[in-house]
C-alpha atoms as a printed R data frame, in Angstrom:
    type eleno elety resid chain resno       x       y       z
1   ATOM     1    CA   MET     A     1 167.372 173.738 -60.418
2   ATOM     2    CA   GLU     A     2 168.750 172.003 -57.344
3   ATOM     3    CA   ASN     A     3 167.433 168.687 -56.132
4   ATOM     4    CA   ILE     A     4 165.512 169.538 -52.955
5   ATOM     5    CA   SER     A     5 163.950 166.606 -51.147
6   ATOM     6    CA   GLY     A     6 161.435 166.644 -48.360
7   ATOM     7    CA   PRO     A     7 162.325 164.907 -45.092
8   ATOM     8    CA   GLY     A     8 161.344 161.309 -44.978
9   ATOM     9    CA   ASP     A     9 161.287 160.681 -48.695
10  ATOM    10    CA   GLY     A    10 164.480 158.715 -48.213
11  ATOM    11    CA   GLU     A    11 166.590 160.910 -50.482
12  ATOM    12    CA   ASN     A    12 169.643 162.800 -49.353
13  ATOM    13    CA   ILE     A    13 168.624 166.440 -49.038
14  ATOM    14    CA   THR     A    14 171.523 167.557 -51.180
15  ATOM    15    CA   ASP     A    15 172.356 166.377 -54.664
16  ATOM    16    CA   VAL     A    16 173.735 162.831 -54.406
17  ATOM    17    CA   SER     A    17 176.042 163.491 -57.341
18  ATOM    18    CA   GLU     A    18 177.946 165.943 -55.135
19  ATOM    19    CA   ALA     A    19 178.413 163.672 -52.123
20  ATOM    20    CA   THR     A    20 181.972 163.910 -50.822
21  ATOM    21    CA   ASP     A    21 184.221 160.886 -50.453
22  ATOM    22    CA   VAL     A    22 183.722 161.046 -46.667
23  ATOM    23    CA   GLU     A    23 179.928 160.966 -47.078
24  ATOM    24    CA   ARG     A    24 180.168 158.101 -49.557
25  ATOM    25    CA   VAL     A    25 181.952 156.028 -46.908
26  ATOM    26    CA   LEU     A    26 180.268 157.298 -43.743
27  ATOM    27    CA   VAL     A    27 176.650 157.189 -44.926
28  ATOM    28    CA   PRO     A    28 176.640 153.434 -45.788
29  ATOM    29    CA   ILE     A    29 178.131 152.631 -42.359
30  ATOM    30    CA   LEU     A    30 175.579 154.736 -40.477
31  ATOM    31    CA   ASP     A    31 172.724 153.487 -42.647
32  ATOM    32    CA   SER     A    32 173.708 149.874 -41.987
33  ATOM    33    CA   VAL     A    33 173.696 150.439 -38.228
34  ATOM    34    CA   ILE     A    34 170.325 152.212 -38.372
35  ATOM    35    CA   LEU     A    35 168.815 149.587 -40.675
36  ATOM    36    CA   LEU     A    36 169.924 146.626 -38.539
37  ATOM    37    CA   SER     A    37 169.021 148.119 -35.148
38  ATOM    38    CA   GLY     A    38 165.726 149.507 -36.433
39  ATOM    39    CA   LEU     A    39 164.625 146.206 -37.943
40  ATOM    40    CA   VAL     A    40 165.566 144.271 -34.797
41  ATOM    41    CA   GLY     A    41 163.691 146.735 -32.582
42  ATOM    42    CA   HIS     A    42 160.508 146.751 -34.630
43  ATOM    43    CA   VAL     A    43 160.478 142.992 -35.184
44  ATOM    44    CA   LEU     A    44 160.673 142.573 -31.396
45  ATOM    45    CA   VAL     A    45 157.820 145.049 -30.991
46  ATOM    46    CA   ILE     A    46 155.635 143.139 -33.461
47  ATOM    47    CA   ILE     A    47 156.449 139.788 -31.815
48  ATOM    48    CA   ILE     A    48 155.702 141.077 -28.309
49  ATOM    49    CA   ILE     A    49 152.429 142.764 -29.291
50  ATOM    50    CA   SER     A    50 151.354 139.660 -31.230
51  ATOM    51    CA   ARG     A    51 152.068 137.511 -28.156
52  ATOM    52    CA   THR     A    52 150.031 139.915 -26.018
53  ATOM    53    CA   ILE     A    53 147.097 139.758 -28.427
54  ATOM    54    CA   ARG     A    54 147.235 135.940 -28.504
55  ATOM    55    CA   ALA     A    55 147.369 135.837 -24.702
56  ATOM    56    CA   ARG     A    56 144.262 138.009 -24.487
57  ATOM    57    CA   SER     A    57 142.524 135.762 -26.983
58  ATOM    58    CA   GLY     A    58 143.407 132.707 -24.900
59  ATOM    59    CA   ILE     A    59 142.067 134.307 -21.736
60  ATOM    60    CA   ASN     A    60 138.904 135.301 -23.547
61  ATOM    61    CA   ALA     A    61 138.398 131.712 -24.678
62  ATOM    62    CA   ALA     A    62 138.029 130.850 -20.998
63  ATOM    63    CA   GLY     A    63 135.447 133.586 -20.668
64  ATOM    64    CA   ASN     A    64 137.478 135.864 -18.445
65  ATOM    65    CA   GLN     A    65 138.572 138.829 -20.566
66  ATOM    66    CA   HIS     A    66 137.847 140.787 -23.708
67  ATOM    67    CA   ALA     A    67 139.768 139.310 -26.606
68  ATOM    68    CA   ASN     A    68 140.392 142.219 -28.868
69  ATOM    69    CA   ALA     A    69 143.693 144.044 -28.843
70  ATOM    70    CA   ASN     A    70 143.328 147.503 -27.348
71  ATOM    71    CA   GLY     A    71 143.791 150.578 -29.485
72  ATOM    72    CA   MET     A    72 147.238 151.380 -28.095
73  ATOM    73    CA   ASP     A    73 148.546 148.021 -29.308
74  ATOM    74    CA   ILE     A    74 147.145 148.676 -32.773
75  ATOM    75    CA   LEU     A    75 148.708 152.148 -32.870
76  ATOM    76    CA   LEU     A    76 152.072 150.705 -31.837
77  ATOM    77    CA   LEU     A    77 151.788 148.067 -34.555
78  ATOM    78    CA   SER     A    78 150.942 150.777 -37.082
79  ATOM    79    CA   LEU     A    79 153.993 152.756 -35.960
80  ATOM    80    CA   SER     A    80 156.226 149.723 -36.403
81  ATOM    81    CA   VAL     A    81 154.813 149.016 -39.872
82  ATOM    82    CA   ALA     A    82 155.408 152.638 -40.927
83  ATOM    83    CA   ASP     A    83 158.981 152.614 -39.622
84  ATOM    84    CA   ILE     A    84 159.821 149.242 -41.181
85  ATOM    85    CA   LEU     A    85 158.556 150.456 -44.569
86  ATOM    86    CA   LEU     A    86 160.582 153.642 -44.099
87  ATOM    87    CA   LEU     A    87 163.659 151.528 -43.342
88  ATOM    88    CA   SER     A    88 163.068 149.607 -46.574
89  ATOM    89    CA   CYS     A    89 163.832 152.829 -48.481
90  ATOM    90    CA   VAL     A    90 167.235 153.249 -46.856
91  ATOM    91    CA   PRO     A    91 169.273 150.783 -48.996
92  ATOM    92    CA   TYR     A    92 168.214 152.450 -52.250
93  ATOM    93    CA   HIS     A    93 169.484 155.850 -51.209
94  ATOM    94    CA   THR     A    94 172.559 154.418 -49.538
95  ATOM    95    CA   VAL     A    95 173.547 152.981 -52.917
96  ATOM    96    CA   ALA     A    96 172.683 156.276 -54.660
97  ATOM    97    CA   ILE     A    97 174.892 158.274 -52.280
98  ATOM    98    CA   ALA     A    98 177.767 155.771 -52.322
99  ATOM    99    CA   THR     A    99 177.825 155.538 -56.142
100 ATOM   100    CA   ARG     A   100 176.645 159.094 -56.957
101 ATOM   101    CA   HIS     A   101 174.126 157.467 -59.244
102 ATOM   102    CA   TRP     A   102 170.507 156.231 -59.169
103 ATOM   103    CA   PRO     A   103 170.673 152.779 -60.794
104 ATOM   104    CA   PHE     A   104 167.155 151.544 -59.995
105 ATOM   105    CA   GLY     A   105 165.113 153.114 -62.795
106 ATOM   106    CA   SER     A   106 162.343 155.682 -63.038
107 ATOM   107    CA   PHE     A   107 159.569 153.654 -61.384
108 ATOM   108    CA   MET     A   108 161.645 152.913 -58.279
109 ATOM   109    CA   CYS     A   109 162.637 156.580 -58.123
110 ATOM   110    CA   LYS     A   110 158.951 157.457 -57.865
111 ATOM   111    CA   ALA     A   111 157.953 154.484 -55.690
112 ATOM   112    CA   VAL     A   112 160.729 154.825 -53.112
113 ATOM   113    CA   SER     A   113 160.178 158.585 -52.799
114 ATOM   114    CA   PHE     A   114 156.426 158.027 -52.401
115 ATOM   115    CA   LEU     A   115 156.928 155.277 -49.821
116 ATOM   116    CA   GLY     A   116 159.394 157.333 -47.789
117 ATOM   117    CA   ALA     A   117 157.182 160.430 -47.697
118 ATOM   118    CA   MET     A   118 154.079 158.384 -46.871
119 ATOM   119    CA   CYS     A   119 155.692 156.409 -44.046
120 ATOM   120    CA   SER     A   120 157.415 159.381 -42.436
121 ATOM   121    CA   SER     A   121 154.072 161.233 -42.348
122 ATOM   122    CA   ALA     A   122 152.197 158.160 -41.073
123 ATOM   123    CA   SER     A   123 154.798 157.712 -38.342
124 ATOM   124    CA   ALA     A   124 154.426 161.344 -37.211
125 ATOM   125    CA   PHE     A   125 150.618 161.129 -37.235
126 ATOM   126    CA   THR     A   126 150.718 157.882 -35.241
127 ATOM   127    CA   LEU     A   127 153.034 159.419 -32.640
128 ATOM   128    CA   ALA     A   128 150.515 162.246 -32.205
129 ATOM   129    CA   ALA     A   129 147.684 159.706 -31.880
130 ATOM   130    CA   LEU     A   130 149.661 157.796 -29.224
131 ATOM   131    CA   ALA     A   131 150.192 161.011 -27.237
132 ATOM   132    CA   PHE     A   132 146.484 161.845 -27.435
133 ATOM   133    CA   SER     A   133 145.567 158.279 -26.393
134 ATOM   134    CA   ARG     A   134 147.833 158.501 -23.349
135 ATOM   135    CA   TYR     A   135 146.192 161.799 -22.424
136 ATOM   136    CA   ILE     A   136 142.757 160.138 -22.532
137 ATOM   137    CA   ILE     A   137 143.984 157.158 -20.483
138 ATOM   138    CA   VAL     A   138 145.492 159.309 -17.710
139 ATOM   139    CA   VAL     A   139 143.113 162.275 -17.560
140 ATOM   140    CA   HIS     A   140 139.835 160.624 -18.621
141 ATOM   141    CA   PRO     A   141 140.107 156.958 -17.528
142 ATOM   142    CA   THR     A   142 136.359 156.327 -17.881
143 ATOM   143    CA   LYS     A   143 136.417 157.390 -21.499
144 ATOM   144    CA   ALA     A   144 139.605 155.403 -21.976
145 ATOM   145    CA   PHE     A   145 137.883 152.221 -20.757
146 ATOM   146    CA   ARG     A   146 135.076 152.709 -23.260
147 ATOM   147    CA   CYS     A   147 137.598 153.429 -25.992
148 ATOM   148    CA   ARG     A   148 139.529 150.254 -25.222
149 ATOM   149    CA   ARG     A   149 136.356 148.222 -25.625
150 ATOM   150    CA   SER     A   150 135.386 150.006 -28.829
151 ATOM   151    CA   SER     A   151 137.131 150.002 -32.170
152 ATOM   152    CA   TRP     A   152 137.607 153.723 -32.764
153 ATOM   153    CA   LEU     A   153 141.336 153.702 -32.031
154 ATOM   154    CA   LYS     A   154 141.769 150.807 -34.436
155 ATOM   155    CA   ILE     A   155 139.859 152.748 -37.092
156 ATOM   156    CA   LEU     A   156 142.000 155.803 -36.306
157 ATOM   157    CA   ALA     A   157 145.185 153.771 -36.837
158 ATOM   158    CA   VAL     A   158 143.990 153.023 -40.393
159 ATOM   159    CA   VAL     A   159 142.533 156.472 -41.130
160 ATOM   160    CA   LEU     A   160 145.842 158.159 -40.233
161 ATOM   161    CA   TRP     A   161 147.369 156.601 -43.360
162 ATOM   162    CA   ILE     A   162 144.952 158.500 -45.641
163 ATOM   163    CA   PRO     A   163 146.499 161.991 -45.195
164 ATOM   164    CA   ALA     A   164 149.924 160.336 -45.291
165 ATOM   165    CA   VAL     A   165 149.130 158.884 -48.733
166 ATOM   166    CA   VAL     A   166 147.737 162.225 -49.946
167 ATOM   167    CA   LEU     A   167 150.888 164.039 -48.807
168 ATOM   168    CA   ALA     A   168 153.071 161.509 -50.624
169 ATOM   169    CA   ILE     A   169 151.216 161.489 -53.976
170 ATOM   170    CA   PRO     A   170 153.193 164.490 -55.340
171 ATOM   171    CA   GLN     A   171 156.396 162.508 -54.800
172 ATOM   172    CA   PHE     A   172 155.140 159.744 -57.096
173 ATOM   173    CA   THR     A   173 153.737 162.233 -59.602
174 ATOM   174    CA   TRP     A   174 156.657 164.642 -59.891
175 ATOM   175    CA   ARG     A   175 159.773 162.535 -59.377
176 ATOM   176    CA   THR     A   176 161.785 161.738 -62.481
177 ATOM   177    CA   LEU     A   177 165.301 160.815 -63.574
178 ATOM   178    CA   ILE     A   178 167.628 163.360 -65.131
179 ATOM   179    CA   SER     A   179 171.288 163.397 -66.079
180 ATOM   180    CA   GLY     A   180 173.712 164.637 -63.456
181 ATOM   181    CA   THR     A   181 175.133 167.110 -65.997
182 ATOM   182    CA   GLU     A   182 171.851 169.024 -65.837
183 ATOM   183    CA   LEU     A   183 172.728 169.929 -62.236
184 ATOM   184    CA   ARG     A   184 176.275 170.701 -61.142
185 ATOM   185    CA   SER     A   185 178.009 167.391 -61.751
186 ATOM   186    CA   ALA     A   186 180.335 166.608 -64.598
187 ATOM   187    CA   ARG     A   187 179.251 162.962 -64.502
188 ATOM   188    CA   GLN     A   188 176.772 161.425 -66.946
189 ATOM   189    CA   ASP     A   189 174.830 159.810 -64.107
190 ATOM   190    CA   LEU     A   190 171.113 159.672 -63.450
191 ATOM   191    CA   ILE     A   191 169.662 161.405 -60.391
192 ATOM   192    CA   CYS     A   192 166.250 160.872 -58.799
193 ATOM   193    CA   PHE     A   193 165.027 164.432 -59.190
194 ATOM   194    CA   ASN     A   194 162.008 166.513 -58.154
195 ATOM   195    CA   PHE     A   195 161.310 168.712 -61.176
196 ATOM   196    CA   LEU     A   196 158.737 171.143 -59.777
197 ATOM   197    CA   SER     A   197 159.287 174.873 -60.074
198 ATOM   198    CA   ASP     A   198 160.832 176.674 -57.109
199 ATOM   199    CA   SER     A   199 157.510 178.229 -56.029
200 ATOM   200    CA   ASP     A   200 155.684 174.888 -56.230
201 ATOM   201    CA   GLN     A   201 158.417 173.158 -54.245
202 ATOM   202    CA   LEU     A   202 158.256 175.906 -51.611
203 ATOM   203    CA   ALA     A   203 154.488 175.528 -51.283
204 ATOM   204    CA   TYR     A   204 154.715 171.734 -51.039
205 ATOM   205    CA   GLY     A   205 157.608 171.902 -48.565
206 ATOM   206    CA   ILE     A   206 155.806 174.353 -46.262
207 ATOM   207    CA   PHE     A   207 152.574 172.345 -46.438
208 ATOM   208    CA   HIS     A   208 154.451 169.125 -45.610
209 ATOM   209    CA   PHE     A   209 156.256 170.862 -42.735
210 ATOM   210    CA   LEU     A   210 153.016 172.196 -41.230
211 ATOM   211    CA   LEU     A   211 151.055 168.959 -41.565
212 ATOM   212    CA   ALA     A   212 153.676 166.252 -40.957
213 ATOM   213    CA   PHE     A   213 155.893 167.997 -38.389
214 ATOM   214    CA   LEU     A   214 154.387 171.073 -36.733
215 ATOM   215    CA   LEU     A   215 150.861 169.686 -36.245
216 ATOM   216    CA   PRO     A   216 152.029 166.365 -34.691
217 ATOM   217    CA   LEU     A   217 154.529 168.280 -32.527
218 ATOM   218    CA   VAL     A   218 151.772 170.588 -31.215
219 ATOM   219    CA   VAL     A   219 149.499 167.614 -30.446
220 ATOM   220    CA   ILE     A   220 152.310 165.699 -28.696
221 ATOM   221    CA   THR     A   221 153.393 168.724 -26.641
222 ATOM   222    CA   LEU     A   222 149.835 169.668 -25.625
223 ATOM   223    CA   ALA     A   223 148.924 166.091 -24.705
224 ATOM   224    CA   TYR     A   224 151.913 165.536 -22.435
225 ATOM   225    CA   GLY     A   225 151.577 169.059 -21.015
226 ATOM   226    CA   LYS     A   226 147.948 168.306 -20.096
227 ATOM   227    CA   ILE     A   227 149.015 165.023 -18.493
228 ATOM   228    CA   TYR     A   228 151.651 166.809 -16.394
229 ATOM   229    CA   HIS     A   229 149.161 169.515 -15.344
230 ATOM   230    CA   PHE     A   230 146.543 166.910 -14.382
231 ATOM   231    CA   LEU     A   231 148.999 164.887 -12.299
232 ATOM   232    CA   HIS     A   232 150.283 168.047 -10.592
233 ATOM   233    CA   LYS     A   233 146.775 169.136  -9.594
234 ATOM   234    CA   THR     A   234 145.821 165.612  -8.503
235 ATOM   235    CA   ARG     A   235 148.938 165.284  -6.350
236 ATOM   236    CA   GLN     A   236 148.073 168.478  -4.472
237 ATOM   237    CA   ARG     A   237 144.641 167.115  -3.499
238 ATOM   238    CA   ARG     A   238 145.727 163.711  -2.167
239 ATOM   239    CA   ASP     A   239 146.948 162.524   1.213
240 ATOM   240    CA   THR     A   240 150.608 161.892   2.073
241 ATOM   241    CA   ASN     A   241 150.825 158.242   0.918
242 ATOM   242    CA   GLN     A   242 149.034 158.891  -2.337
243 ATOM   243    CA   THR     A   243 150.999 162.089  -2.876
244 ATOM   244    CA   ALA     A   244 154.321 160.239  -2.673
245 ATOM   245    CA   ARG     A   245 153.133 157.653  -5.189
246 ATOM   246    CA   LEU     A   246 151.719 160.301  -7.528
247 ATOM   247    CA   GLU     A   247 154.909 162.341  -7.240
248 ATOM   248    CA   ARG     A   248 156.997 159.368  -8.394
249 ATOM   249    CA   TYR     A   249 154.569 158.717 -11.233
250 ATOM   250    CA   GLN     A   250 154.526 162.396 -12.193
251 ATOM   251    CA   THR     A   251 158.333 162.476 -12.284
252 ATOM   252    CA   GLN     A   252 158.419 159.387 -14.482
253 ATOM   253    CA   VAL     A   253 155.782 160.783 -16.848
254 ATOM   254    CA   THR     A   254 157.558 164.136 -17.021
255 ATOM   255    CA   GLN     A   255 160.910 162.570 -17.873
256 ATOM   256    CA   THR     A   256 159.360 160.264 -20.461
257 ATOM   257    CA   SER     A   257 157.345 163.098 -22.023
258 ATOM   258    CA   LEU     A   258 160.382 165.334 -22.321
259 ATOM   259    CA   LEU     A   259 162.314 162.509 -23.980
260 ATOM   260    CA   LEU     A   260 159.498 161.860 -26.456
261 ATOM   261    CA   VAL     A   261 159.131 165.513 -27.463
262 ATOM   262    CA   LEU     A   262 162.901 166.036 -27.577
263 ATOM   263    CA   ALA     A   263 163.463 162.918 -29.691
264 ATOM   264    CA   PHE     A   264 160.754 163.936 -32.178
265 ATOM   265    CA   VAL     A   265 162.216 167.443 -32.552
266 ATOM   266    CA   LEU     A   266 165.844 166.303 -32.773
267 ATOM   267    CA   CYS     A   267 165.070 163.614 -35.355
268 ATOM   268    CA   TRP     A   268 162.944 165.671 -37.736
269 ATOM   269    CA   LEU     A   269 163.698 169.375 -37.217
270 ATOM   270    CA   PRO     A   270 167.162 169.312 -38.903
271 ATOM   271    CA   SER     A   271 165.684 167.844 -42.103
272 ATOM   272    CA   TYR     A   272 162.697 170.157 -42.236
273 ATOM   273    CA   GLY     A   273 164.828 173.145 -41.277
274 ATOM   274    CA   LEU     A   274 167.368 172.440 -44.003
275 ATOM   275    CA   MET     A   275 164.622 171.808 -46.546
276 ATOM   276    CA   LEU     A   276 162.954 175.169 -45.773
277 ATOM   277    CA   VAL     A   277 166.299 176.997 -45.875
278 ATOM   278    CA   GLN     A   278 167.051 175.495 -49.290
279 ATOM   279    CA   LEU     A   279 163.596 176.261 -50.621
280 ATOM   280    CA   GLY     A   280 163.687 179.812 -49.287
281 ATOM   281    CA   TYR     A   281 167.133 180.356 -50.760
282 ATOM   282    CA   ARG     A   282 166.084 179.116 -54.174
283 ATOM   283    CA   SER     A   283 162.936 181.264 -54.163
284 ATOM   284    CA   THR     A   284 164.879 184.498 -53.528
285 ATOM   285    CA   VAL     A   285 168.335 183.986 -55.070
286 ATOM   286    CA   THR     A   286 169.382 183.019 -58.562
287 ATOM   287    CA   GLY     A   287 172.457 180.986 -59.303
288 ATOM   288    CA   LEU     A   288 173.941 177.921 -57.674
289 ATOM   289    CA   GLN     A   289 172.824 176.926 -54.205
290 ATOM   290    CA   PRO     A   290 175.512 176.643 -51.519
291 ATOM   291    CA   ARG     A   291 176.390 173.155 -50.396
292 ATOM   292    CA   PHE     A   292 175.427 172.380 -46.805
293 ATOM   293    CA   GLY     A   293 177.927 169.540 -46.527
294 ATOM   294    CA   PRO     A   294 178.124 167.753 -43.163
295 ATOM   295    CA   PHE     A   295 174.870 169.240 -41.858
296 ATOM   296    CA   ALA     A   296 172.915 167.712 -44.744
297 ATOM   297    CA   THR     A   297 174.357 164.291 -43.893
298 ATOM   298    CA   PHE     A   298 173.583 164.875 -40.213
299 ATOM   299    CA   ALA     A   299 169.981 165.864 -41.014
300 ATOM   300    CA   ARG     A   300 169.433 162.777 -43.144
301 ATOM   301    CA   VAL     A   301 170.895 160.425 -40.516
302 ATOM   302    CA   MET     A   302 168.815 162.017 -37.742
303 ATOM   303    CA   ALA     A   303 165.594 161.636 -39.758
304 ATOM   304    CA   THR     A   304 166.328 157.982 -40.467
305 ATOM   305    CA   SER     A   305 167.340 157.308 -36.851
306 ATOM   306    CA   SER     A   306 163.780 158.106 -35.748
307 ATOM   307    CA   THR     A   307 162.962 154.546 -36.782
308 ATOM   308    CA   VAL     A   308 165.379 153.345 -34.086
309 ATOM   309    CA   MET     A   309 164.231 155.794 -31.408
310 ATOM   310    CA   ASN     A   310 160.524 155.004 -31.732
311 ATOM   311    CA   PRO     A   311 160.561 151.380 -30.468
312 ATOM   312    CA   VAL     A   312 162.892 152.338 -27.621
313 ATOM   313    CA   LEU     A   313 160.879 155.337 -26.406
314 ATOM   314    CA   TYR     A   314 157.353 154.144 -27.107
315 ATOM   315    CA   VAL     A   315 157.638 150.449 -26.299
316 ATOM   316    CA   PHE     A   316 160.709 149.325 -24.381
317 ATOM   317    CA   MET     A   317 160.467 152.148 -21.822
318 ATOM   318    CA   SER     A   318 157.179 150.539 -20.794
319 ATOM   319    CA   GLN     A   319 157.513 148.134 -17.865
320 ATOM   320    CA   LYS     A   320 154.874 145.870 -19.381
321 ATOM   321    CA   PHE     A   321 156.831 145.471 -22.620
322 ATOM   322    CA   ARG     A   322 160.112 144.982 -20.798
323 ATOM   323    CA   MET     A   323 158.536 142.126 -18.868
324 ATOM   324    CA   GLU     A   324 157.218 140.611 -22.091
325 ATOM   325    CA   LEU     A   325 160.662 140.949 -23.659
326 ATOM   326    CA   LYS     A   326 162.262 139.135 -20.707
327 ATOM   327    CA   LYS     A   327 159.702 136.346 -21.042
328 ATOM   328    CA   LEU     A   328 160.431 136.092 -24.764
329 ATOM   329    CA   VAL     A   329 164.203 135.934 -24.188
330 ATOM   330    CA   ARG     A   330 163.847 133.310 -21.448
331 ATOM   331    CA   LYS     A   331 161.580 131.237 -23.640
332 ATOM   332    CA   ARG     A   332 164.024 131.333 -26.572
333 ATOM   333    CA   CYS     A   333 167.019 130.638 -24.374
334 ATOM   334    CA   CYS     A   334 165.403 127.713 -22.582
């Protein structure tokens, strides 16, 4: 049976023992760029949010403002933690692809696959929670104020990890090491392999697709669609000065929303699409599975690059965070 990996578990979707020489060279280069840029972006996010939280605490000490970090900050921190942990899986699979061999042992095979699946799901759930939070802030500002002063968003940021862990448990349970000769390779190398039956893999793959991709995508799309609809209706009811301001804001929100939805789809759809095609092929056809070659490499790189896109789209497109980044740079430089 072919090695079929779910998106986000860190493994190349095709059998690493069959990686071409081009992939063995190209993948480490791309992974290095993604790893470095992703870590830099998320470390900056954590530093900036930590500075913001400390600033609020300092203001509160003077009795002027609530000290606690708002829920959006906590969600952004949770997103950064998920993406950093997902990035920590990259070097293992870079080595596996470059050497056509899994040299890290059975436990790391299970642990890295579990961590990748958990963090990719947690990241998707957190993106959906961020979209819903922005909908509440724009459309229901009174509720948003109460939410900012309560702790439910902070609790939500933690609770979102529970279904992510549940979705990832099969990766830890079912992953094992087998010899490459048991697949299609002539090499006596070990491969981090998912040994479920074809029907079980199909069921798990579809369930993971529905819960960790389709559901977050629906929530994100509906939330930003509702925001656009609300701003459009509000703009029609206001006077000329307010209409001009709302029109600019609506244009900005529309462009940002389209980028967020597009980035989520582009990053994750190739991996999930390829996974479902492979699973469907194996469930209906006997014999060797066709190699998907460059598209499999593309799908893996796109899934991993989501860790770079997230801090750019969800943090550094915000004027507030750009100002904080400028302050941080000036402080370090001076």
